[in-house]
C-alpha positions as CSV (number, residue, x, y, z in Angstrom):
1,X,-18.1,-2.1,21.1
2,X,-16.5,0.7,19.5
3,X,-15.3,-0.4,15.7
4,X,-11.4,0.8,15.3
5,X,-10.5,1.9,11.3
6,X,-7.0,3.4,9.5
7,X,-7.5,6.0,6.2
8,X,-5.9,3.3,4.1
9,X,-8.5,4.0,1.4
10,X,-6.4,2.4,-1.3
11,X,-7.6,-0.7,0.1
12,X,-10.9,-0.6,-0.3
13,X,-11.2,0.9,-3.6
14,X,-13.3,-0.9,-6.2
15,X,-10.1,-1.5,-8.5
16,X,-8.3,-3.2,-5.1
17,X,-11.1,-4.9,-4.6
18,X,-11.7,-6.4,-8.1
19,X,-8.0,-7.3,-7.2
20,X,-8.3,-9.1,-4.1
21,X,-11.9,-11.0,-5.7
22,X,-9.0,-12.3,-7.7
23,X,-7.0,-13.5,-5.1
24,X,-9.6,-15.4,-2.5
25,X,-10.4,-17.6,-5.7
26,X,-7.2,-18.0,-6.5
27,X,-7.6,-17.0,-10.4
28,X,-3.6,-16.4,-10.2
29,X,-2.3,-20.1,-8.3
30,X,-0.3,-19.5,-5.9
31,X,0.8,-15.8,-5.4
32,X,4.8,-16.6,-5.9
33,X,5.9,-12.5,-5.4
34,X,3.5,-9.0,-4.5
35,X,5.6,-5.5,-5.6
36,X,4.1,-2.4,-4.5
37,X,5.1,0.9,-5.2
38,X,3.9,4.1,-3.7
39,X,6.0,6.8,-5.4
40,X,5.3,10.8,-5.5
41,X,7.4,13.6,-4.8
42,X,6.6,16.3,-2.1
43,X,4.7,18.7,-5.4
44,X,1.2,15.7,-5.4
45,X,0.9,15.8,-1.6
46,X,1.3,19.0,-1.0
47,X,-1.7,19.8,-3.2
48,X,-3.3,17.7,-0.4
49,X,-2.2,19.9,2.3
50,X,-3.0,23.2,-0.1
51,X,-2.5,24.9,3.5
52,X,1.2,24.6,4.6
53,X,3.6,26.3,2.9
54,X,5.9,23.2,3.1
55,X,6.5,19.7,4.8
56,X,8.9,21.8,7.1
57,X,5.2,23.4,8.8
58,X,3.9,20.0,10.0
59,X,4.7,16.0,10.7
60,X,5.3,15.4,7.4
61,X,8.5,16.6,7.6
62,X,9.7,13.9,10.4
63,X,10.1,10.2,10.1
64,X,9.7,10.0,14.1
65,X,5.8,11.9,14.0
66,X,4.7,9.8,11.1
67,X,5.5,11.5,8.1
68,X,8.7,10.6,5.6
69,X,8.3,8.5,2.8
70,X,7.7,5.5,4.9
71,X,5.5,7.2,7.0
72,X,2.8,9.1,4.5
73,X,3.6,6.7,1.4
74,X,2.9,3.7,3.9
75,X,0.1,3.1,2.0
76,X,2.0,0.9,-0.3
77,X,3.3,-1.8,2.7
78,X,-0.5,-1.9,3.6
79,X,-1.7,-3.0,0.5
80,X,1.6,-5.5,0.2
81,X,-0.6,-6.9,3.8
82,X,-3.9,-6.8,2.0
83,X,-2.9,-8.6,-1.2
84,X,-0.3,-11.2,0.9
85,X,-3.0,-11.5,3.3
86,X,-6.2,-11.9,0.6
87,X,-3.5,-14.5,-1.3
88,X,-3.4,-16.5,1.6
89,X,0.4,-16.0,2.5
90,X,-0.5,-14.3,5.8
91,X,0.6,-11.7,7.0
92,X,4.8,-10.0,6.9
93,X,7.2,-12.1,9.2
94,X,10.7,-10.3,8.5
95,X,11.6,-7.0,6.6
96,X,14.6,-6.5,5.6
97,X,15.2,-2.2,4.7
98,X,16.9,0.8,3.5
99,X,16.2,3.9,4.0
100,X,17.8,7.7,2.4
101,X,17.4,10.8,4.9
102,X,17.1,14.0,4.0
103,X,18.4,16.0,7.4
104,X,18.6,20.2,8.1
105,X,17.7,22.3,10.7
106,X,13.6,22.4,10.1
107,X,13.5,18.2,8.6
108,X,14.4,14.8,9.4
109,X,12.4,12.6,7.3
110,X,13.1,9.8,5.2
111,X,12.8,10.5,0.9
112,X,12.9,7.1,-0.2
113,X,12.1,3.7,1.7
114,X,13.0,0.6,0.0
115,X,11.6,-2.8,1.7
116,X,12.6,-7.0,1.0
117,X,9.3,-9.0,2.9
118,X,8.9,-11.9,3.5
119,X,5.0,-13.4,4.8
120,X,4.2,-15.8,7.4
121,X,3.5,-18.9,4.5
122,X,7.7,-17.9,2.8
123,X,6.2,-15.3,0.0
124,X,8.9,-12.7,-0.6
125,X,8.4,-9.2,-2.0
126,X,8.9,-6.2,-1.6
127,X,7.9,-2.5,-1.2
128,X,9.5,0.9,-2.6
129,X,7.6,4.3,-1.0
130,X,10.0,7.9,-2.0
131,X,9.4,11.5,-1.7
132,X,11.3,11.8,-5.1
133,X,9.5,10.6,-8.2
134,X,7.0,12.9,-10.7
135,X,4.4,11.8,-12.3
136,X,4.1,9.6,-9.5
137,X,4.2,6.3,-9.3
138,X,1.2,4.3,-7.3
139,X,1.5,0.9,-8.9
140,X,1.3,-2.8,-7.5
141,X,2.5,-5.9,-9.5
142,X,1.0,-9.3,-7.9
143,X,3.1,-12.7,-10.0
144,X,0.8,-16.5,-9.4
145,X,1.8,-19.5,-10.7
146,X,-1.1,-19.3,-13.2
147,X,-0.1,-15.5,-14.6
148,X,-0.5,-12.1,-13.2
149,X,-2.0,-8.7,-11.9
150,X,-0.8,-5.4,-12.3
151,X,-2.8,-3.0,-10.3
152,X,-2.1,1.0,-11.2
153,X,-3.7,4.3,-9.1
154,X,-4.8,6.9,-11.1
155,X,-3.1,5.2,-14.2
156,X,-5.9,5.0,-16.7
157,X,-8.3,7.4,-19.1
158,X,-8.7,10.7,-17.2
159,X,-7.6,9.6,-13.7
160,X,-9.5,6.0,-13.3
161,X,-7.7,3.4,-11.5
162,X,-6.6,0.5,-14.5
163,X,-5.8,-3.3,-13.5
164,X,-4.3,-5.0,-15.9
165,X,-4.6,-9.2,-16.0
166,X,-2.8,-11.8,-18.0
167,X,-2.7,-15.5,-17.4
168,X,-0.9,-17.8,-18.8
169,X,-3.9,-19.6,-20.5
170,X,-5.0,-16.5,-22.4
171,X,-3.2,-15.1,-25.5
172,X,-4.5,-11.3,-24.6
173,X,-4.5,-8.8,-21.2
174,X,-7.7,-8.4,-19.7
175,X,-7.8,-4.3,-19.1
176,X,-10.2,-3.1,-16.8
177,X,-10.8,0.7,-15.5
178,X,-12.5,2.0,-12.8
179,X,-13.4,6.0,-13.1
180,X,-12.7,8.3,-10.5
181,X,-12.5,11.7,-9.3
182,X,-10.3,11.6,-6.1
183,X,-13.1,12.1,-3.7
184,X,-14.2,8.7,-5.0
185,X,-11.6,7.3,-2.8
186,X,-12.5,8.7,-0.1
187,X,-16.6,7.9,-0.9
188,X,-15.8,4.6,-1.2
189,X,-14.0,4.1,2.1
190,X,-16.9,5.9,4.3
191,X,-19.2,3.6,2.1
192,X,-16.9,0.5,3.3
193,X,-17.8,1.7,7.1
194,X,-21.0,1.7,6.5
195,X,-21.4,-1.7,4.7
196,X,-18.7,-3.0,8.2
197,X,-21.6,-1.0,10.7
198,X,-24.4,-2.5,9.2
199,X,-22.9,-6.0,9.6
200,X,-22.5,-6.8,5.6
201,X,-19.1,-6.6,6.0
202,X,-17.2,-8.4,9.6
203,X,-14.6,-6.2,11.4
204,X,-12.3,-8.8,11.2
205,X,-12.7,-9.2,7.8
206,X,-12.2,-5.4,6.6
207,X,-9.0,-4.8,4.9
208,X,-9.3,-1.1,7.0
209,X,-9.5,-2.3,10.4
210,X,-7.6,-0.9,13.1
211,X,-5.7,-4.8,13.1
212,X,-4.6,-3.8,10.1
213,X,-2.7,-0.5,10.9
214,X,-1.3,-2.4,13.8
215,X,-0.2,-4.7,11.3
216,X,2.0,-1.7,8.8
217,X,3.0,0.3,12.1
218,X,5.1,-3.3,13.1
219,X,6.5,-3.8,10.1
220,X,8.3,-0.2,9.9
221,X,9.2,-0.4,13.2
222,X,11.2,-3.6,12.3
223,X,12.3,-2.0,8.7
224,X,14.0,0.7,11.0
225,X,15.8,-1.6,13.4
226,X,16.9,-3.3,10.3
227,X,18.7,-0.8,8.8
228,X,19.9,0.4,12.3
229,X,21.5,-3.4,12.3
230,X,22.1,-3.5,9.0
231,X,20.8,-7.2,9.5
232,X,17.3,-8.5,8.6
233,X,15.1,-8.4,11.2
234,X,12.3,-10.9,12.6
235,X,9.2,-10.0,14.5
């Protein structure tokens, strides 16, 4: 009777829910490809871990302990899965990956991780996560047979999330902004959990159920196997 959740708060943001609702309604037609990027250098991450002098003082500096770009920015991998499942493409089926590592006496982490992914349905897309980009870029683009949508975290006015929809049948893109401050991301996550606990959302349907976190870990495991063997690694 215990429900498990994972802390991928962006997956339940109002801006993300707006996009997943579009995908479930097939407003973009058949989804052809999904790209997601979470690129942010250490500056922004350290602001959220203000008690640390640097990444070397925590798990952040170790890929094996869940840090590095592949772990800390796995929000991107999780969003790719969230969008793929909402579009009816299923979870990931195979991944080909490349990593760039930084190693010293105090750190051993990947500062760039690039994944080429294929879903169960055969849809191919990509995920890029890095610890070198500034200003940061947290972005997704979903291309469908009837148009595309772009999701921009903090890409709107005063840090609002921004969603841009361009349908082939329409001459102009539609822009929707979702005003927020950083604490609102976590507030939305807590409210989502309450909705699951109250029975308004089925736990199995939650984009932050424990199952989705396990899928991300499966993806990362397959990605590291891919780069060690230099071949695409099926699950």
